[in-house]
N, C-alpha and C positions, 0 to 999 in steps of 0.2 A: 404486472407489478401492482402492488397495493395502491388503491386510489389515493389514499392519504399520503403515501410516500411520493407518488408522482407529482402531486400538487406542491410538495415541499421542494422538489428538485426542479425549480424554475429559475429563470434568469441565468446567472453564471453557472448554475448547476444543471441546466437543461440537458447538457450533453450526456448526463449520467442517467437519464430516464430509462434508457434501454440497456443499461449495463448489466442488469439482472433480469432474466426472462424465464418464462415457464416452458413447458413441453410443447405448447402450441406455436412457438417461434419456429419458422421453417428453415432457418439457416443451419447448415451442417455444423456439427460440434464434435469435440474429442474429449473423452474423460480426462480431467486434469491430471489425475495420477498417471495415466498413460503418457502424457506429455513429458513427464519427468523421468521416464525410463531412458536409459543411456542413449540408445540409438535414436529414439524419437526426439530427445532434447537436443542432440547434436544436429539433427536435420532441421529442427525448429530454429536454432541459432544460426545455422547456415542460411536459412531463408531470411532471417532478420538482418543478417550481415550484408545480403545482396552480393555485390561484386567485391566487397571488402572482406574476403575470407581470411586473409592473413593478418588478423588483428588480435589484440589481447582479449582472450575469451572471458577473462574475469570481468573486464570492463563491459564487454558486450552483454554478459549475463546480468550484470548489475543494472545496466540501462534498461534491459528488457523487463527486469523485475519491477522497475519503477511504474511502468504502465499497469502491470498486474496489480500492484498494491493500490494504486490510485483508483482504478475502476472497480475494484472489489470493496475498498474501504468506504468510499463516499456513500453509496446506498445502504450498506450494512450498518455503518455507524450512525448515519442520519436516522434510520428506522429505529435503532436501539435507543439513542439518546432522546429523540423527540417524540417518538410514538410508543416507546417502551415495547418494542416488537423485535423479536429475534428471527433473522432469516437463516435458512438452512444452508450455510456456506462451507460446511466441512469439506476438506480437500478431497476426500474419497467419494463425495456425493455430488460434486459439481462437474459440469462439462464446460469447456472453453470454446468460444466462437472466435476464430482468428481473422485478422485482416489479411489482405493479400501478401503483406510483407512479414507476417508471422507474429504480430502483436496481439495481445488480448483485447478484443473489441467488446465482448460481453461474456456473461457466464449463465449457463442454464442451470436452474435450481429445481429441486424436486417438488417444492410446494411453496405456498405463500408464507409459511412459517407459523409462529405462535406468539401469543402475548407473553411478555416476561412476568414473572411473579411480582406481586405488588410490594413485597418486602422480603428481607431475610437473605438476600444475595450480596456478596461482596462485589466490588468492581471487577475483580478478576473472574468471578463466577459469571457475572453478567456478560463479559466479553469472551468467555471460554471458547465458544464456537468459532469465532473469527480468529482469535489470537492463538489458542492452543491447538485447535483442530484444523486450522488452515495455515496461518502464517508460520507457525513453528515447524510442521512437517515439510512445508514448501521450502523454507530456508534450509532445513537440514539436508534435503535432497539436492538442492541447487549447490549448496556449499560443498557437499561431499563430492559431487561429480565435476564441478568446474573449479574447485579450490579457491573460490572467492570467500573472503572472510564473512562469517555470520554477522559480525558487528556492522559491516557495510550494509548488508541486506536488511538487518533490523533497523538501521538508521534510515534506509530508504522508506521503510514502512512507517516508522515513527515520524519522519518529516511530514508525511501526508496526514497522519493522525493529528499532530499538533496544529497544522495549518487548518484542518477541517474543523476542529473544535472551536478555534478562534473565528473562522468564517461563519459557522453556524450561529455563534453568539452575535456577531455583527449583523447577520441576515435576519435572525429571529428574535434577538434579545436574550439576555442572560437568564431571565426567568423561565424560558422555554428549553434551555439546554441544561441537562443534568450535570451536577458537580462530578459525577462519575467520569465524565470525559476528561476533566482536569486530573483526577486521581490516577487515571490510566497512564498518564505521562509524567506524573509528578511524585508517585510513590516509588521509592528506590527499591524496596523489597516487597515481595509477595508474602501472603500470610504464612507460608511454610518456611520463610527465611531465605528463599532463593532470590536471585537478582531479577528485577523487572527489566527485560531487554528493551522496553519502550521508554525507559526512564530518561526524561529531559533530552529528547533527541536534538533539540536546537538550543542555542543561547542567543541573547540579544546583546551585542557588543557596541559600546560607545566608541565613536571614532572622531578624530579631529577633522577629517575631510571625507567627502562622499556621504552616502546615506548613513544616518545615525539616529537611533541604534540600528545596527545591521542584524537582521535575522540570519543566523549562521548555523549551518549543520555542524554536528560534532564529528562526523565521519565523512570523508570525501567519497563520492559515489564512483570515482575512477573514470568518469565521463571523458576527461581530457586525454585519456590514453587512446581514444578512438580517432581515426583520421578526420580532420577538418572540424573537430569539436574542441571547444575551449572549456574553461572552468565555468561552473554554474555561478549565478549571481550570488548565491548564498553558500559558496564553497568555503570550507575552513582554511583553504590555502589562498584565498583571494588577495590577501595583503603580502603574501610571500609565496608566489607560485613556484611549483617544481620546474626544473629546467626544461622538461618536455612539454610544459603547458603552453597553450596558445593564449 
């Protein structure tokens, strides 16, 4: 990992120092695109489910995707916003290192990346590699095969992007975090007029009791549909839980 990035990923971020690795990492890995092939994805989700095979596959895929987005987004976005550095995280170019239970532990990338141009790029051009060349085809493949809503998956990604931009500002100060991070989640439309799928993934809700304002996702991740799991603390259903929710 880049020396400058490793020094940024300290304290609460230390767990992400080895989330992106190069070819010299000895752990076995699988091309990420291969993981999304129908049979391989089915095997992966069975491994992740453990003994709970008879569960809602949409909820299982959604929960699995959350770890994927988190471990990919933190180092990629930190390098982009703070170091003006683009890491090569295109879906077709990365390999995934899995935990024993099938979660994404780390990603092997082909190189240390490149410096971003000093000017002339829009926010969506700046994040094209991560958003258009990874998140988008990943979500398309997972949604197509498991029939989980793309909005749920995009909100899983956006939830971490919004949290990370705020956490970086708190950790480093607003002067060191580019305004592009805020634009990525606050611009409703892209330059071509298409919808920005990362637009305002969370809202802050004033409440008369409990935490206020409550940081609340706009889409439920379906976690409560899995055995022994309840609603997330920032679930949009927190004040009016579905009947099946714990």
